[in-house]
Structures are given as structure tokens and as C-alpha cells.
C-alpha positions as CSV (number, residue, x, y, z in Angstrom):
1,X,-17.9,5.6,40.4
2,X,-14.3,6.2,41.0
3,X,-13.4,2.6,40.2
4,X,-15.4,2.8,37.0
5,X,-13.7,6.0,35.9
6,X,-10.3,4.5,36.5
7,X,-11.2,1.4,34.5
8,X,-12.5,3.6,31.6
9,X,-9.3,5.6,31.5
10,X,-7.1,2.5,31.6
11,X,-9.1,1.0,28.7
12,X,-8.8,4.1,26.6
13,X,-5.0,4.3,27.2
14,X,-4.5,0.7,26.5
15,X,-6.6,1.0,23.3
16,X,-4.5,4.0,22.1
17,X,-1.3,2.0,22.7
18,X,-2.3,-1.3,21.1
19,X,-4.5,0.0,18.2
20,X,-1.5,0.7,16.0
21,X,-2.2,0.8,12.2
22,X,-0.2,-1.2,9.8
23,X,3.1,0.5,8.9
24,X,2.4,0.2,5.2
25,X,-0.4,2.6,5.8
26,X,2.1,5.4,6.3
27,X,3.6,4.9,2.8
28,X,2.9,7.8,0.4
29,X,4.1,6.8,-3.2
30,X,3.7,10.4,-4.4
31,X,6.6,11.6,-2.3
32,X,9.4,12.8,-4.6
33,X,7.3,12.3,-7.8
34,X,6.9,16.1,-8.5
35,X,9.9,18.3,-9.3
36,X,13.5,17.0,-9.5
37,X,12.8,13.9,-7.4
38,X,11.4,12.0,-10.4
39,X,10.4,9.0,-8.3
40,X,8.0,6.5,-9.8
41,X,4.6,6.7,-8.0
42,X,3.0,3.6,-9.5
43,X,2.6,0.1,-8.1
44,X,5.6,-2.1,-7.5
45,X,6.5,-5.2,-5.5
46,X,9.5,-5.3,-3.1
47,X,12.5,-5.8,-5.5
48,X,10.0,-6.3,-8.4
49,X,11.0,-6.1,-12.0
50,X,7.6,-4.9,-13.4
51,X,6.6,-1.3,-12.6
52,X,3.5,-0.4,-14.6
53,X,2.2,3.1,-14.7
54,X,1.1,6.0,-16.9
55,X,3.4,7.8,-19.3
56,X,2.6,11.5,-19.8
57,X,4.5,11.9,-23.0
58,X,8.2,10.6,-23.2
59,X,9.9,13.4,-21.3
60,X,9.2,12.6,-17.6
61,X,12.0,10.3,-16.2
62,X,9.5,8.1,-14.3
63,X,6.7,8.4,-16.9
64,X,4.2,10.0,-14.6
65,X,3.5,13.8,-14.5
66,X,0.8,15.7,-12.5
67,X,-2.5,16.7,-14.1
68,X,-3.3,18.4,-16.5
69,X,-0.6,16.7,-18.5
70,X,-2.1,14.1,-21.0
71,X,-1.5,10.4,-20.7
72,X,-0.2,8.8,-23.9
73,X,-0.5,5.3,-22.4
74,X,0.6,2.9,-19.7
75,X,4.0,1.2,-20.0
76,X,5.3,-1.7,-17.9
77,X,8.8,-0.7,-16.9
78,X,10.0,2.4,-15.0
79,X,12.8,3.5,-12.7
80,X,13.0,6.3,-10.1
81,X,15.2,9.3,-10.1
82,X,17.8,8.6,-12.7
83,X,19.3,12.1,-12.3
84,X,19.9,12.2,-16.0
85,X,18.3,10.9,-19.1
86,X,15.2,8.7,-19.3
87,X,15.2,4.9,-19.2
88,X,12.7,2.1,-20.0
89,X,9.0,2.9,-20.5
90,X,8.6,-0.3,-22.6
91,X,5.5,-2.1,-24.0
92,X,2.8,0.6,-23.9
93,X,-1.0,0.0,-23.8
94,X,-3.7,2.6,-24.1
95,X,-7.5,2.0,-23.9
96,X,-9.7,4.0,-26.2
97,X,-13.4,4.1,-27.3
98,X,-14.5,2.6,-30.5
99,X,-16.7,4.5,-33.0
100,X,-16.6,8.3,-33.1
101,X,-13.3,8.6,-31.2
102,X,-11.7,5.9,-33.2
103,X,-12.7,7.5,-36.5
104,X,-11.6,11.0,-35.5
105,X,-8.2,9.6,-34.6
106,X,-7.8,7.9,-38.0
107,X,-8.4,11.2,-39.8
108,X,-5.6,12.8,-37.8
109,X,-3.0,10.2,-38.5
110,X,-0.3,10.9,-41.1
111,X,2.7,13.1,-41.3
112,X,1.6,15.3,-38.4
113,X,1.2,12.3,-36.1
114,X,4.6,10.9,-37.0
115,X,6.2,14.2,-36.4
116,X,4.6,14.5,-33.0
117,X,5.6,11.0,-32.0
118,X,9.2,11.7,-33.0
119,X,9.3,14.8,-30.8
120,X,7.6,12.9,-27.9
121,X,4.5,15.1,-27.9
122,X,1.0,13.8,-27.3
123,X,0.0,11.0,-29.7
124,X,-3.4,10.4,-31.3
125,X,-4.4,8.1,-28.4
126,X,-3.6,10.7,-25.7
127,X,-6.2,11.3,-23.0
128,X,-6.7,13.9,-20.2
129,X,-7.3,12.7,-16.7
130,X,-10.2,14.0,-14.6
131,X,-9.2,12.1,-11.5
132,X,-6.4,10.0,-10.1
133,X,-6.0,7.6,-7.1
134,X,-2.5,6.7,-5.9
135,X,-1.8,4.4,-2.9
136,X,0.7,1.7,-2.0
137,X,0.6,-0.9,-4.8
138,X,-2.4,0.7,-6.6
139,X,-2.9,3.3,-9.3
140,X,-6.2,4.3,-10.9
141,X,-7.2,7.1,-13.2
142,X,-10.4,8.2,-15.1
143,X,-10.1,9.9,-18.5
144,X,-12.4,12.6,-19.9
145,X,-14.0,9.9,-22.0
146,X,-15.0,8.1,-18.8
147,X,-12.6,5.2,-19.3
148,X,-11.2,4.1,-15.9
149,X,-8.0,2.2,-15.6
150,X,-6.9,0.4,-12.4
151,X,-3.3,-1.0,-12.1
152,X,-1.4,-3.3,-9.6
153,X,1.5,-5.7,-10.2
154,X,3.4,-8.8,-9.2
155,X,7.1,-9.1,-9.5
156,X,7.1,-9.7,-13.3
157,X,3.5,-9.2,-14.3
158,X,1.3,-6.1,-14.6
159,X,-2.4,-6.3,-13.7
160,X,-5.0,-4.0,-15.4
161,X,-8.7,-3.6,-14.8
162,X,-10.2,-1.4,-17.5
163,X,-13.7,0.0,-17.3
164,X,-15.2,1.1,-20.6
165,X,-18.4,3.2,-20.7
166,X,-19.2,1.7,-24.2
167,X,-17.5,-0.6,-26.6
168,X,-13.8,0.0,-26.4
169,X,-10.4,-1.0,-27.7
170,X,-6.8,-1.2,-26.7
171,X,-3.6,0.0,-28.4
172,X,-0.5,-2.3,-27.9
173,X,2.6,-0.5,-28.9
174,X,6.1,-2.0,-29.0
175,X,7.8,1.1,-30.4
176,X,7.1,3.3,-27.3
177,X,9.9,4.2,-24.8
178,X,10.8,7.2,-22.7
179,X,13.3,9.8,-23.9
180,X,12.5,9.7,-27.6
181,X,14.5,12.2,-29.5
182,X,14.5,12.9,-33.3
183,X,18.3,13.4,-33.2
184,X,20.0,10.0,-33.3
185,X,22.6,8.9,-30.7
186,X,22.0,11.8,-28.4
187,X,23.7,11.3,-25.0
188,X,21.5,9.6,-22.4
189,X,18.6,9.3,-24.9
190,X,17.1,5.9,-25.7
191,X,16.8,4.7,-29.3
192,X,14.5,2.2,-30.9
193,X,16.2,-0.9,-32.3
194,X,13.2,-3.1,-33.1
195,X,10.0,-4.6,-31.9
196,X,7.0,-6.7,-32.8
197,X,3.4,-7.3,-31.7
198,X,1.8,-10.6,-32.6
199,X,-1.9,-11.5,-32.0
200,X,-1.7,-15.2,-31.1
201,X,-5.4,-15.8,-30.3
202,X,-8.5,-13.9,-29.3
203,X,-7.2,-13.8,-25.7
204,X,-3.4,-13.6,-26.1
205,X,-0.9,-11.1,-27.7
206,X,2.9,-11.4,-27.4
207,X,6.0,-9.7,-28.7
208,X,9.0,-7.7,-27.8
209,X,10.7,-4.3,-27.8
210,X,14.4,-3.7,-28.2
211,X,15.9,-0.4,-27.1
212,X,19.4,1.0,-26.5
213,X,20.9,3.9,-24.7
214,X,19.3,5.9,-22.0
215,X,20.7,7.5,-18.8
216,X,23.5,4.9,-18.5
217,X,24.2,5.0,-22.3
218,X,23.8,1.2,-22.1
219,X,23.8,-1.4,-24.8
220,X,20.6,-2.6,-26.4
221,X,18.2,-4.6,-24.1
222,X,15.1,-6.5,-25.1
223,X,11.8,-6.6,-23.1
224,X,9.6,-9.6,-24.1
225,X,5.9,-9.6,-23.2
226,X,2.8,-11.7,-23.2
227,X,-0.6,-10.1,-22.8
228,X,-3.6,-12.2,-21.6
229,X,-7.2,-11.0,-21.5
230,X,-10.1,-12.5,-19.6
231,X,-12.4,-11.3,-22.5
232,X,-12.2,-12.0,-26.2
233,X,-10.3,-9.6,-28.3
234,X,-11.1,-8.7,-31.9
235,X,-8.3,-7.5,-34.2
236,X,-10.5,-7.5,-37.4
237,X,-9.2,-5.3,-40.2
238,X,-5.6,-5.4,-39.2
239,X,-4.8,-9.0,-40.3
240,X,-6.2,-11.0,-37.4
241,X,-3.0,-13.0,-37.0
242,X,0.6,-12.9,-38.1
243,X,3.9,-11.2,-37.3
244,X,5.7,-8.1,-38.5
245,X,3.7,-5.3,-36.9
246,X,5.1,-3.1,-34.2
247,X,1.7,-1.9,-32.9
248,X,-1.8,-3.3,-32.9
249,X,-5.3,-2.3,-32.0
250,X,-7.6,-4.9,-30.4
251,X,-11.3,-4.4,-29.6
252,X,-13.6,-5.6,-26.8
253,X,-17.3,-6.0,-26.6
254,X,-17.3,-6.1,-22.8
255,X,-17.4,-3.1,-20.4
256,X,-14.9,-4.5,-17.9
257,X,-11.7,-6.2,-19.1
258,X,-9.0,-7.7,-16.9
259,X,-5.6,-7.8,-18.6
260,X,-2.3,-9.3,-17.4
261,X,1.0,-8.5,-19.1
262,X,3.9,-10.7,-18.1
263,X,7.4,-9.4,-19.0
264,X,10.8,-11.0,-19.3
265,X,14.3,-10.1,-20.4
266,X,14.7,-13.8,-21.6
267,X,11.9,-14.8,-23.9
268,X,8.2,-14.5,-24.8
269,X,7.7,-18.0,-23.3
270,X,9.2,-16.9,-20.0
271,X,7.1,-13.8,-20.0
272,X,4.0,-16.0,-20.3
273,X,5.3,-18.2,-17.4
274,X,5.6,-15.0,-15.3
275,X,1.8,-14.5,-15.4
276,X,0.1,-15.6,-12.1
277,X,-3.2,-17.5,-12.0
278,X,-4.9,-15.2,-9.5
279,X,-6.8,-12.0,-10.1
280,X,-6.5,-8.3,-9.6
281,X,-7.8,-8.0,-6.0
282,X,-5.9,-11.0,-4.8
283,X,-2.6,-9.7,-6.2
284,X,-3.2,-6.2,-4.7
285,X,-3.6,-7.8,-1.3
286,X,-0.5,-10.0,-1.8
287,X,1.5,-6.9,-2.8
288,X,0.4,-5.0,0.3
289,X,1.1,-8.0,2.6
290,X,4.6,-8.2,1.1
291,X,5.4,-4.6,1.8
292,X,3.9,-4.9,5.3
293,X,6.2,-7.8,6.2
294,X,9.2,-5.9,4.9
295,X,8.4,-2.5,6.4
296,X,7.4,-3.9,9.8
297,X,11.0,-4.8,10.5
298,X,11.5,-1.1,11.4
299,X,9.5,0.1,14.4
300,X,8.8,3.8,15.0
301,X,6.6,4.5,18.0
302,X,4.3,7.6,18.4
303,X,1.1,9.0,17.0
304,X,0.0,8.6,13.4
305,X,0.8,12.3,12.7
306,X,4.2,12.0,14.3
307,X,5.1,8.9,12.3
308,X,3.9,10.3,9.0
309,X,5.7,13.6,9.6
310,X,8.9,11.9,10.7
311,X,8.9,9.5,7.8
312,X,8.3,12.2,5.2
313,X,10.8,14.7,6.6
314,X,13.5,12.0,6.7
315,X,12.7,10.8,3.1
316,X,12.6,14.4,1.8
317,X,15.9,15.1,3.6
318,X,14.6,18.0,5.5
319,X,16.3,16.5,8.6
320,X,19.6,14.6,8.8
321,X,20.1,11.3,10.5
322,X,21.2,12.8,13.8
323,X,18.1,15.0,14.1
324,X,15.9,12.1,13.0
325,X,17.3,9.9,15.8
326,X,16.8,12.7,18.3
327,X,13.2,13.2,17.3
328,X,12.6,9.5,17.4
329,X,14.1,9.3,20.9
330,X,11.7,12.0,22.1
331,X,8.7,10.2,20.7
332,X,9.8,6.9,22.2
333,X,10.3,8.6,25.6
334,X,6.7,10.0,25.5
335,X,5.4,6.6,24.6
336,X,7.2,5.0,27.6
337,X,5.7,7.6,29.9
338,X,2.2,6.7,28.6
339,X,3.0,3.0,29.0
340,X,4.1,3.6,32.6
341,X,1.0,5.6,33.4
342,X,-1.1,2.8,32.0
343,X,0.8,0.2,34.1
344,X,0.3,2.3,37.2
345,X,-3.4,2.5,36.5
346,X,-3.6,-1.2,36.0
347,X,-1.9,-1.8,39.4
348,X,-4.1,0.7,41.3
349,X,-7.2,-0.8,39.7
350,X,-6.3,-4.3,40.7
351,X,-5.5,-3.2,44.3
352,X,-8.8,-1.4,44.6
353,X,-10.6,-4.5,43.3
354,X,-8.8,-6.7,45.9
355,X,-9.6,-4.3,48.7
356,X,-13.3,-4.2,47.7
357,X,-13.4,-8.0,47.6
358,X,-11.8,-8.3,51.1
359,X,-14.3,-5.8,52.5
360,X,-17.2,-7.7,51.1
361,X,-16.0,-11.0,52.5
362,X,-15.5,-9.4,56.0
363,X,-19.0,-7.9,56.0
364,X,-20.5,-11.2,55.0
365,X,-18.6,-13.0,57.8
366,X,-19.6,-10.5,60.4
367,X,-23.2,-10.8,59.4
368,X,-23.1,-14.5,59.8
369,X,-21.5,-14.2,63.3
370,X,-24.1,-11.7,64.4
371,X,-26.9,-13.8,63.0
372,X,-25.6,-16.9,64.9
373,X,-25.5,-14.9,68.2
374,X,-21.9,-15.7,68.8
375,X,-18.9,-17.7,67.6
376,X,-19.2,-21.4,67.0
377,X,-16.1,-23.5,67.6
378,X,-15.4,-23.7,63.8
379,X,-15.7,-20.0,63.3
380,X,-13.5,-19.3,66.4
381,X,-10.7,-21.5,64.9
382,X,-11.1,-19.7,61.6
383,X,-11.1,-16.1,62.9
384,X,-9.0,-16.1,66.1
385,X,-5.2,-16.3,65.9
386,X,-4.7,-16.3,69.7
387,X,-6.2,-15.0,73.0
388,X,-4.2,-13.1,75.6
389,X,-5.5,-13.4,79.2
390,X,-4.4,-10.8,81.8
391,X,-5.0,-10.6,85.6
392,X,-8.4,-9.3,86.6
393,X,-10.2,-11.3,83.9
394,X,-8.8,-9.1,81.2
395,X,-8.1,-10.5,77.7
396,X,-7.2,-9.4,74.2
397,X,-8.0,-11.2,70.9
398,X,-5.6,-11.4,67.9
399,X,-7.8,-11.8,64.8
400,X,-6.7,-13.8,61.7
401,X,-8.8,-11.6,59.4
402,X,-7.4,-8.1,59.1
403,X,-9.8,-5.3,60.0
404,X,-12.6,-7.8,60.9
405,X,-13.8,-5.8,63.9
406,X,-13.9,-2.6,61.8
407,X,-15.8,-4.4,59.1
408,X,-18.2,-5.8,61.7
409,X,-18.8,-2.4,63.2
410,X,-19.5,-0.8,59.8
411,X,-21.8,-3.6,58.8
């Protein structure tokens, strides 16, 4: 029983030391996204150019804002923590329901809608979220109208999986950007220069958006895009084809639609070449594998709670580098102690097993000798090292097998 208990303890200790979760599991994209941190919580590849996510109006620097702020749409470019004015937020899409919702929105359009858009307030497509799911490389939200949108990304292409509860549509808007302001040439505010949305076929839309200014007061830049759908799109009533429009609505008859939006700062053709062939789930796994390879270069030992706390406190600057290294050393020291304890248990267990095997062999041999009524010549050579003979017919036997006599007597 003692041996079994030791083996069980050794197994549990070894399991706790070797069953280490992937380091990417300790990443929380929401850190720094609330308050003045203004970090982007949506999906992104390591060093990726495309960063798709929700825009809650045009004021948040990274687009996203906590509920109950409305979502005006999902744009394909964002940046974290500018520390000043907004930047990017280009090529917006927004799913909507056809029918009653579409008709109600049409009645509200006009001067009021234009005024709201200029001030950066909620537009006629805005929706409220009832739930939200944010993890490494993945963002999903469900609107009050039951539309659910899932997002992941490659380096230069956004992946969307949109679930419609009934027939739905999609707004594609090249005029959207973060930091809209009715006063022209405001410092660190972006300004619209031009844009276009062209429906190329029932499964492809392309175009561009040209914006200037922003937090770096930079010159104009152009984001080209190509949108591909796995389901047929209907743009009836808007001029099914042709150029010259800055925003378009397309309709879908299917309940689940997969959309890829390739982007480029070079051309629409390059944006299309940036669209991978594989699907949403495959890309999500590729993204997480990429982050795992990158993050696993840094090793921090300890329990899951210790790792998460240490990572978060360091990222949030609650501790400096010196204290961080001291805490890390303490955790590493404790882990080495556990490893040493596990090693000692392994050694003791192996020795106990060897002793048990030796005793079993000795008992078996003693039983054979007793059963034979004495030592045969072969057994004598095997067991006896030498025999010492003393005067008076006294002798002493040096046995080759340690503790043989004790084993024989116990048997």
C-alpha cells in the first residue's frame, strides 16, 4: 500500500508539472481596451495589417467601446492606443435585416441622418449588442435583432461569418472612418477625400477609401478592398452594376453567409490576391498557432493563476521590471522545489521496486533449495562465494546473494 501511495503521488506531481497549457491561452485581448488604454481588442495576426472589429460610433480610438454603446458597423483597419486623435477605421460593413427594419430605416434617412453622420453619432444602421465574445484571434457579437457576427483575420484579409435569423442584407460603406468631425482640418482629425464601392458580380464587390489626417496629421492614404461572398448577393434597385457610388446595400437569401475582405494599400487587384482560399475555422486555427509559436519563445513557470496575474500586472504597469523579475524568480524557485520533490519520489520508488524484486528472487531461490533437500553442485557455485574452515571442524560460508539466509529464514 505504501508503494502504491508513493506511485500515485509521483504521478500527480508529474502530471501537474507536465500538463502545462498553451501560452496563448493566457492572452486576454480586452486588457487596456477600457479607459485611456484604448487598445484594439479584435482579432489580429502577428504583425498583421488587417485588424477587423466593431466601430461604436467614430469617437473611440480603437473603434470598440463597451456595451451598451451601439455598433455602427465593422471596419477593417484599427490601431491601438494612439494617445491622441483617431486613425483608420476604413471600409465599414454592417449586417441588417430586410423588410420591416429596412423600411423603417429608409423613412429616417434625410437631413437628420446626414447631420448625425457628420457629428459621428449613431447612424441609421446602428445596432445594440446583447452579448459579446472576445478571445485571441476571435470576436463575436449578437445584436438585439438576433444577427450574430463572428470575425477572425489573416495578415491582409478579414473573415466574417454572419448569421441572419431571416433574410438579411449588408451595408458596404467607403465613406466611414474614425474621428469624423464637421469642422474641416481639425488637428489630429481624419478627413474624407474620396471613395467608391463597385458591385463586380453577385459574389464580388470592390472599391477604395481615401482619407487624410488623423493622430499623426498625415498625408492622404488609400485603402483598397475586395469583398468575396460564398453566397450570391442581390443589389437590385441600386443599379446592379457600375461605379460612382460610395456606399452600397446588398441582400442575401441565405441564413449564414461567409465573407472575406482583402485589403491593400496598393490596388484593388492586390487586395483580391490577399484573400486566402481556406475558410473561417481554418484561418482561426492558423492565427492561434501563429501566436503560440511567437509567444512560446518566452517561458514563465508557475501555476495558471500566477502566470495570468503576473502577465496582467506587468502589462498594466502595476509592477515595474525589477519587481516583475523578482516575482518571476520566486515562482521559478517554487517550481524547482516541486521538480526536486518529484525527482526524489521517483528515485525512492525505483529503489523500493528493486528491493522488492530482490526479496522475491531470494525467497524463490530459498524455496528451491529447501525443496531439493540441499545444495546441488550448480547451486553451490551460484550461491557460495567461499567457505572458511577453522580448527575443530568449524566453518563459515560467504554467500554471493546478499541477505540470502535472512530471506530463507523468512520464507
